[in-house]
C-alpha positions as CSV (number, residue, x, y, z in Angstrom):
1,M,113.6,189.5,155.1
2,D,111.2,185.9,155.2
3,A,107.9,186.2,154.1
4,D,106.3,186.4,158.0
5,A,108.7,189.7,158.1
6,R,107.7,191.1,155.2
7,L,103.9,190.3,156.2
8,S,103.9,191.7,159.6
9,H,104.9,195.3,157.6
10,L,101.4,194.1,155.9
11,R,99.2,194.3,159.2
12,A,101.2,197.9,160.4
13,Q,99.5,199.4,157.3
14,A,95.7,197.4,157.5
15,G,96.0,198.7,161.6
16,R,96.3,202.1,159.7
17,V,93.8,201.9,157.0
18,V,91.0,200.0,158.7
19,R,90.9,203.4,160.7
20,H,88.8,204.8,157.3
21,P,85.9,202.9,156.5
22,L,86.3,202.0,152.6
23,Q,83.4,204.5,151.4
24,E,85.4,207.1,152.8
25,L,88.7,205.8,150.8
26,I,86.8,206.3,148.4
27,A,85.4,209.4,148.7
28,V,88.6,211.6,149.0
29,D,90.4,210.3,146.5
30,P,88.6,211.6,143.1
31,A,91.1,209.9,140.9
32,R,90.7,206.3,142.4
33,A,87.9,204.9,140.2
34,Q,90.3,205.4,137.4
35,D,93.8,205.0,139.0
36,F,92.6,201.7,140.6
37,S,91.8,199.8,137.0
38,L,93.8,198.5,135.0
39,R,93.1,196.8,131.2
40,V,95.1,194.0,129.2
41,G,93.3,193.5,126.2
42,P,89.3,192.2,126.5
43,I,89.4,192.4,129.9
44,Y,89.2,195.3,132.1
45,V,89.6,195.0,136.4
46,N,88.3,197.6,138.5
47,F,90.0,197.3,142.0
48,A,88.6,200.7,143.6
49,R,86.6,198.8,146.3
50,Q,88.9,197.0,147.8
51,H,90.0,198.5,151.6
52,Y,93.4,199.6,150.6
53,D,94.7,203.3,149.6
54,R,97.6,204.0,147.5
55,E,100.3,204.1,150.5
56,A,99.2,200.6,151.2
57,L,99.3,199.3,147.4
58,A,102.9,200.7,147.6
59,A,104.1,198.2,150.9
60,L,102.1,195.6,148.6
61,F,104.4,195.8,145.3
62,A,107.3,196.7,147.8
63,T,106.2,193.2,149.5
64,A,106.5,191.4,145.9
65,D,109.8,193.1,144.8
66,Q,111.1,191.7,148.5
67,A,110.2,188.5,147.6
68,G,111.6,188.3,143.9
69,A,108.2,188.2,142.1
70,R,109.5,188.8,138.9
71,A,112.3,186.7,139.0
72,R,110.1,183.8,140.0
73,L,108.2,184.7,137.0
74,Q,111.0,184.4,134.5
75,A,112.2,181.5,135.9
76,Q,108.7,179.7,135.4
77,F,108.3,180.8,131.9
78,D,112.3,179.4,131.1
79,G,111.4,176.3,132.2
80,Q,113.3,176.3,135.8
81,K,113.0,173.7,138.0
82,I,110.2,175.7,140.4
83,N,108.3,173.1,141.3
84,L,111.1,172.0,143.7
85,T,109.0,169.0,145.6
86,E,108.9,167.0,142.6
87,D,111.7,168.6,140.8
88,R,109.7,169.4,137.7
89,A,109.6,172.5,135.6
90,V,106.3,174.3,135.3
91,L,105.5,175.3,131.8
92,H,101.8,175.3,131.3
93,T,102.4,178.7,129.7
94,S,104.7,177.3,126.9
95,L,101.5,175.1,125.5
96,R,100.2,178.5,124.5
97,S,102.9,181.3,124.4
98,D,106.5,181.4,122.6
99,L,107.8,184.3,125.2
100,S,111.1,182.3,126.7
101,S,114.7,181.6,124.6
102,A,115.3,178.8,126.9
103,P,116.2,175.7,125.5
104,V,113.7,173.8,127.4
105,A,110.5,176.3,127.4
106,R,111.3,176.1,123.3
107,D,111.3,172.3,123.0
108,A,108.2,172.2,124.9
109,H,106.4,174.4,122.9
110,A,107.2,173.0,120.0
111,Q,105.7,170.0,121.3
112,A,102.7,171.4,122.1
113,L,102.8,172.8,118.8
114,Q,102.5,169.1,117.3
115,A,100.2,167.5,120.0
116,R,97.4,170.3,118.6
117,V,98.5,169.5,114.5
118,R,97.1,165.8,115.6
119,M,94.4,167.0,117.8
120,R,93.2,168.9,114.4
121,E,93.5,165.7,112.5
122,L,91.8,163.6,115.0
123,I,89.0,165.9,115.1
124,D,88.6,166.1,111.5
125,A,88.6,162.0,111.0
126,L,85.8,162.4,113.9
127,T,84.4,165.1,112.0
128,A,84.1,162.9,108.7
129,S,82.2,159.7,110.9
130,E,78.8,159.6,112.5
131,I,80.0,160.1,115.8
132,T,77.6,162.8,117.0
133,D,78.4,162.6,120.9
134,I,81.7,162.5,123.3
135,V,82.0,160.9,126.7
136,S,84.9,163.0,128.2
137,V,86.1,160.7,131.3
138,G,88.6,162.8,133.7
139,I,88.2,164.1,136.9
140,G,89.8,167.2,138.5
141,G,92.1,169.2,136.4
142,S,91.4,166.5,133.6
143,D,87.7,167.7,134.1
144,L,87.0,170.8,135.6
145,G,88.9,172.9,132.8
146,P,87.5,171.4,130.2
147,R,84.0,171.4,131.3
148,L,84.1,174.9,132.1
149,A,85.0,175.7,129.0
150,V,82.8,173.8,127.2
151,D,80.1,175.0,129.0
152,A,81.0,178.5,128.8
153,L,81.9,178.7,125.1
154,S,79.6,176.4,123.1
155,G,76.5,178.2,121.7
156,P,72.8,178.3,122.2
157,S,72.7,175.0,119.3
158,P,74.9,172.1,119.7
159,G,77.6,172.4,117.1
160,R,79.4,169.3,115.4
161,F,79.4,167.1,118.3
162,R,77.5,167.1,121.9
163,V,80.1,166.7,124.8
164,H,79.3,165.0,127.8
165,F,81.8,165.0,131.2
166,L,81.9,161.7,133.4
167,S,83.7,162.6,136.1
168,N,82.6,161.3,139.4
169,V,83.3,157.3,140.1
170,D,79.7,156.9,141.7
171,G,77.6,154.9,139.4
172,H,75.2,157.0,139.2
173,A,76.9,159.7,137.1
174,A,77.9,157.2,134.6
175,Q,74.1,156.3,134.4
176,R,73.0,160.1,134.0
177,V,75.4,161.0,131.2
178,L,75.1,157.8,129.1
179,A,71.4,157.3,129.4
180,G,70.0,158.3,125.9
181,L,73.2,158.2,123.9
182,D,73.7,155.9,121.3
183,P,77.0,153.8,121.3
184,R,77.1,153.2,118.0
185,R,77.3,156.9,117.5
186,T,79.4,157.7,120.1
187,A,83.3,158.1,121.4
188,A,84.5,158.4,124.6
189,V,88.4,160.3,125.7
190,L,89.6,158.8,128.9
191,I,91.7,161.6,130.3
192,S,94.4,160.9,132.9
193,K,98.1,161.9,133.4
194,T,99.3,158.7,134.8
195,F,96.2,156.3,133.7
196,G,96.6,155.0,137.5
197,T,93.5,157.3,138.6
198,Q,90.9,155.2,139.8
199,E,88.1,157.1,139.2
200,T,88.9,157.4,135.3
201,L,89.7,153.5,135.2
202,L,86.5,152.7,136.8
203,N,84.8,154.6,134.4
204,G,86.8,154.1,131.3
205,M,85.7,150.5,132.0
206,I,81.9,151.0,131.8
207,L,82.4,153.5,128.8
208,R,84.9,150.5,127.1
209,D,82.0,148.0,127.9
210,W,78.8,150.0,127.0
211,L,80.8,150.9,123.5
212,G,81.1,146.8,122.9
213,G,85.0,147.9,122.4
214,T,88.1,150.1,121.8
215,E,87.1,150.8,118.5
216,R,85.7,154.4,119.7
217,L,87.8,155.1,122.9
218,Y,90.2,158.0,122.5
219,A,92.8,159.1,125.3
220,V,95.2,161.8,126.6
221,S,98.0,160.9,129.1
222,A,101.6,161.2,130.1
223,N,101.8,157.3,129.9
224,T,100.8,156.4,126.8
225,Q,102.0,152.6,127.6
226,R,99.8,152.1,130.6
227,A,96.9,153.5,128.1
228,A,97.5,151.0,125.2
229,E,98.1,147.8,127.7
230,T,94.8,148.7,129.9
231,F,92.8,149.7,127.5
232,A,93.9,148.5,124.1
233,I,93.8,152.0,122.4
234,P,96.0,152.0,119.4
235,A,98.9,155.0,119.7
236,D,97.4,157.2,117.1
237,R,94.6,157.6,119.1
238,I,96.4,158.8,122.3
239,L,97.6,162.0,122.7
240,P,100.1,163.1,124.9
241,M,100.8,164.9,128.3
242,W,104.0,166.2,130.0
243,D,105.1,165.9,133.6
244,W,105.6,170.0,133.1
245,V,102.3,170.2,132.9
246,G,99.8,170.1,136.4
247,G,96.6,168.6,136.1
248,R,94.8,172.3,137.2
249,Y,96.6,173.7,134.4
250,S,96.1,171.5,131.5
251,L,93.4,172.9,129.8
252,W,96.0,174.3,127.1
253,S,97.1,170.8,126.0
254,A,95.4,168.1,124.6
255,V,93.8,167.9,127.9
256,G,91.7,170.8,125.8
257,F,90.3,168.0,123.2
258,P,87.0,167.9,124.6
259,I,87.2,171.7,124.5
260,A,88.2,171.6,121.0
261,L,85.5,169.2,119.6
262,A,82.9,171.1,121.3
263,I,83.8,174.3,119.7
264,G,86.0,173.5,117.5
265,M,89.7,173.4,116.7
266,D,90.2,177.0,115.7
267,A,88.1,178.5,118.8
268,F,90.8,176.8,121.1
269,E,93.8,177.8,119.1
270,Q,91.7,181.4,119.5
271,M,91.8,180.6,123.7
272,L,94.9,179.9,123.9
273,A,95.6,183.4,122.1
274,G,94.3,185.2,124.9
275,A,96.3,183.3,127.2
276,A,98.6,184.4,125.4
277,E,98.4,188.1,125.2
278,M,98.1,187.7,129.3
279,D,101.2,185.6,129.2
280,E,102.8,188.4,127.6
281,H,101.5,191.1,130.0
282,V,102.3,189.4,133.0
283,L,106.2,189.1,132.1
284,H,106.8,192.2,130.9
285,T,105.1,194.7,132.6
286,P,106.2,196.1,136.3
287,L,104.2,194.8,138.4
288,E,102.5,198.3,139.5
289,R,100.9,198.2,136.0
290,N,100.6,194.1,136.2
291,L,97.3,192.7,136.5
292,A,98.3,189.5,137.7
293,A,100.2,191.7,140.3
294,W,97.2,194.0,141.8
295,H,94.9,190.8,141.9
296,A,97.2,188.1,143.6
297,L,98.4,191.5,146.1
298,T,94.7,192.1,146.6
299,A,94.6,189.1,147.6
300,V,97.1,188.8,150.3
301,W,96.1,191.9,151.5
302,N,92.4,190.3,152.2
303,R,93.9,187.3,153.5
304,N,97.1,188.4,156.0
305,A,96.9,192.2,156.4
306,L,92.7,191.9,157.5
307,G,92.5,188.2,158.3
308,Y,89.5,187.4,155.9
309,A,89.2,183.8,155.9
310,T,87.0,182.9,152.5
311,Q,87.0,184.2,148.8
312,A,83.8,184.3,146.5
313,V,83.9,184.7,143.0
314,H,80.4,185.7,141.3
315,A,79.7,185.3,137.6
316,Y,77.0,188.1,136.5
317,D,77.1,185.6,133.3
318,E,75.0,181.8,133.3
319,R,77.6,180.8,131.0
320,L,80.6,180.9,134.0
321,K,78.8,179.6,136.2
322,L,81.1,176.3,136.4
323,L,83.8,179.1,137.0
324,S,83.8,178.9,141.1
325,N,83.9,175.5,140.9
326,Y,87.2,175.6,138.0
327,L,88.7,178.3,140.7
328,Q,88.4,176.4,143.9
329,Q,90.4,173.5,141.9
330,L,93.2,175.9,140.9
331,V,93.8,178.1,144.0
332,M,92.8,175.8,146.6
333,E,95.0,172.9,145.3
334,S,97.8,175.2,144.7
335,L,97.5,177.4,147.3
336,G,96.3,174.5,150.2
337,K,99.7,174.7,151.7
338,S,101.4,174.9,155.5
339,V,104.9,174.8,154.7
340,R,107.2,176.9,153.0
341,T,109.2,175.2,150.0
342,D,112.0,174.5,152.4
343,G,109.8,172.4,154.6
344,S,109.6,174.3,157.6
345,P,106.0,175.9,159.1
346,V,104.4,179.1,157.3
347,G,104.1,181.3,160.0
348,V,101.0,183.3,158.4
349,E,97.6,182.0,156.7
350,T,97.6,180.8,153.2
351,V,94.7,180.5,151.2
352,P,91.6,181.4,151.6
353,V,88.6,179.5,151.4
354,W,87.0,179.8,147.5
355,W,83.3,179.7,146.9
356,G,80.1,181.3,144.9
357,G,78.2,181.4,142.1
358,A,76.1,182.8,138.9
359,G,74.6,185.9,139.8
360,T,71.6,186.5,139.8
361,D,71.2,183.4,141.4
362,T,73.5,183.7,144.2
363,Q,71.4,186.5,145.7
364,H,68.7,184.5,146.3
365,S,71.0,181.9,148.5
366,F,74.1,183.5,150.1
367,F,73.8,187.1,149.5
368,Q,71.9,187.9,152.6
369,A,75.0,186.7,155.0
370,L,77.4,188.6,152.3
371,H,75.6,191.9,153.0
372,Q,74.3,191.6,157.1
373,G,76.3,188.2,158.2
374,T,79.4,188.8,160.8
375,S,82.1,187.6,158.5
376,I,83.5,189.7,155.5
377,V,83.9,187.7,152.2
378,P,86.0,189.7,149.7
379,S,84.3,189.1,146.2
380,D,85.9,189.1,142.6
381,F,82.9,190.0,140.4
382,I,82.8,189.2,136.8
383,G,80.8,190.4,134.2
384,V,80.4,190.7,130.8
385,V,79.9,193.9,128.0
386,R,78.4,192.7,125.0
387,S,75.3,189.6,125.6
388,D,75.1,187.3,122.6
389,A,71.5,186.8,124.0
390,P,69.2,188.5,122.1
391,F,67.0,190.0,125.3
392,A,68.3,193.1,126.2
393,E,66.1,193.8,129.0
394,N,67.3,190.9,131.1
395,N,70.8,191.8,129.8
396,R,70.3,195.4,131.5
397,A,68.9,194.2,134.4
398,L,71.6,191.9,134.8
399,Q,74.1,194.1,134.6
400,A,72.4,196.4,137.2
401,N,72.0,194.3,139.7
402,L,75.8,193.8,139.0
403,L,76.7,197.6,139.7
404,A,74.3,197.1,141.9
405,Q,75.8,194.6,144.3
406,T,79.3,196.2,144.1
407,E,77.7,199.5,145.1
408,A,75.8,198.1,148.1
409,F,78.6,196.0,149.2
410,A,80.8,199.1,149.3
411,N,78.7,201.6,150.7
412,G,75.7,200.0,152.9
413,Q,73.0,201.8,154.0
414,A,71.8,203.3,157.2
415,S,69.2,202.6,159.1
416,D,67.1,203.4,162.3
417,D,65.7,200.0,162.0
418,P,69.1,197.7,162.7
419,H,67.2,194.8,160.7
420,R,67.5,196.7,157.7
421,A,70.6,198.7,158.2
422,Y,73.5,197.5,156.1
423,A,77.6,197.8,157.3
424,G,78.8,198.2,154.1
425,G,82.8,197.9,154.2
426,R,82.4,194.8,151.9
427,P,85.6,195.0,149.4
428,S,85.1,193.6,146.1
429,T,87.1,193.7,142.5
430,T,85.1,194.1,139.5
431,I,85.7,192.0,136.2
432,L,84.6,192.9,133.0
433,L,85.0,191.2,129.8
434,D,84.3,192.9,126.4
435,A,82.2,189.8,125.0
436,L,82.8,186.4,126.7
437,T,84.5,184.7,123.6
438,P,87.5,182.4,123.4
439,Y,90.1,184.8,123.6
440,S,88.6,186.6,126.4
441,F,87.9,183.5,128.2
442,G,91.4,182.2,127.6
443,A,93.0,186.0,129.2
444,L,90.7,185.7,132.2
445,L,92.1,181.7,133.1
446,A,95.6,183.0,132.1
447,L,94.7,186.1,135.0
448,Y,93.9,183.8,137.8
449,E,96.7,181.2,137.4
450,H,99.3,183.9,137.0
451,S,97.4,185.6,140.1
452,V,97.6,182.2,142.1
453,F,101.7,181.8,141.0
454,L,102.1,184.9,142.5
455,Q,100.3,184.7,145.8
456,S,102.6,181.9,146.1
457,V,106.2,183.5,145.7
458,V,105.0,186.4,148.6
459,W,103.9,182.9,150.6
460,G,107.2,181.2,149.8
461,I,105.0,178.2,149.2
462,N,104.8,175.8,146.2
463,A,101.7,176.3,143.9
464,F,102.6,173.3,142.0
465,D,102.4,170.5,144.2
466,Q,99.2,168.5,145.4
467,F,100.1,165.9,148.0
468,G,96.9,166.4,150.2
469,V,94.9,165.3,147.0
470,E,96.8,161.5,147.9
471,L,96.2,160.5,151.6
472,G,92.6,160.1,151.1
473,K,92.7,158.0,148.2
474,Q,95.8,155.9,149.9
475,V,93.1,154.8,152.8
476,A,90.4,154.0,149.8
477,S,92.7,151.8,148.5
478,R,93.1,149.8,151.6
479,L,89.9,150.3,152.7
480,L,88.2,147.9,149.5
481,P,89.4,144.5,150.7
482,A,87.5,145.5,153.8
483,L,84.4,146.5,152.1
484,A,84.2,143.4,150.0
485,G,84.7,141.1,153.5
486,E,88.4,140.0,152.7
487,A,89.8,141.9,155.8
488,Q,89.0,144.5,158.7
489,A,90.0,147.7,159.1
490,D,92.3,149.4,161.8
491,D,90.3,152.1,162.8
492,P,87.7,151.3,165.3
493,V,85.2,153.9,164.3
494,T,85.7,152.7,160.4
495,R,85.4,149.5,161.5
496,E,81.4,150.8,163.1
497,L,80.8,152.6,160.1
498,L,81.6,149.3,157.7
499,Q,79.5,147.1,159.4
500,Q,76.4,149.6,158.6
501,L,77.4,149.5,155.2
502,R,77.5,145.7,155.2
């Protein structure tokens, strides 16, 4: 049975379930609040406010089983070349865990350990120097993960190094990052898998000139030769990447060098350990009690059975305010595909649009549409049980808002005044971290990674290529001579816009 046929069964289940409001499904099943929840290490997740029942859940797990989810997970951990379009293994799990006896996976893990030794040596050397600030230059997966981790895990006071991020090719970004920094006390890390990324190369040249040479330049790349040739960075200041790690899965590798500089190498290792615990759970736990499977199948249910086109994530902790940006790339770059792995068209909708922000700020921006708008938007609400902030009353207010929003989304509120009526029935998942630590943070990101892969398995698509990123870059390269006045554009609208730019 192909993916389209499997998912048609879910639509039949949805036709039955939607006749019962979400509030009713919760009311008639007293054990639902506990039975629809799972805990893995420092993470507790409750799915009781998703609009499905036990029969629909059974159909979802059967769908994953028919798609070969368990075998596909094992194939990934074993380093089989599941990225078929690029003929590559997908072994970001080997960067943090050693769960496969397959030689290719063991070798990948050994390489990762060697890279971490080198990271620690470089950090020790920088710690002994007069450097106070680090500028991390990268874009996409070379920026979003490290940027999120540093923002989430850095304490209220700066650590040994202040880490700054530069990604956008817009020169104003470089101007703002460098303002106030002392080039004599600053080092830069250029992160690019191929060392052919336009934004990173241009910003790297700005940093090289601003620093007055390459003495304080470091690099992370799979193309060490090009890094050395382009910026004259010696081999002992270049950390490795590998083609079996995709950019959006790379913060666990030496791409996490800025993270380790910001929070310390020991804390970075704890982040990897948290992800490793989630890896072990996902690989060895039956689907019916597998947290990543629940999360993935909930996403499939909302997209294909209920037809919801977007998904929001609301982080009720200011330190996770960049999580929605990170997840946009992880989810939409991975699952934004319209053909199966064999090249045939997908007969169902795939990725929804992911977006969100930090509560309670978002309650005063777009929550009006979520509560009373015409589109239903499933949501992940993420909270932290134990706050590090010393303001107890604020933390209680934050948690009260988290609980209130999930309850209001689900239950709504009737009113004789239609302007003050809330329909409810808005599905959500609540994710609680015991505390926001490197360990729990690593486990949380690994949960989302595995959920994305399992969604791709159900849909029969490749989650690990990103050819859609390339077309715009190719066209931009062709237009550079036109912007310089050395050529003409072929497209008539582009020609008019070029005239306005000139």
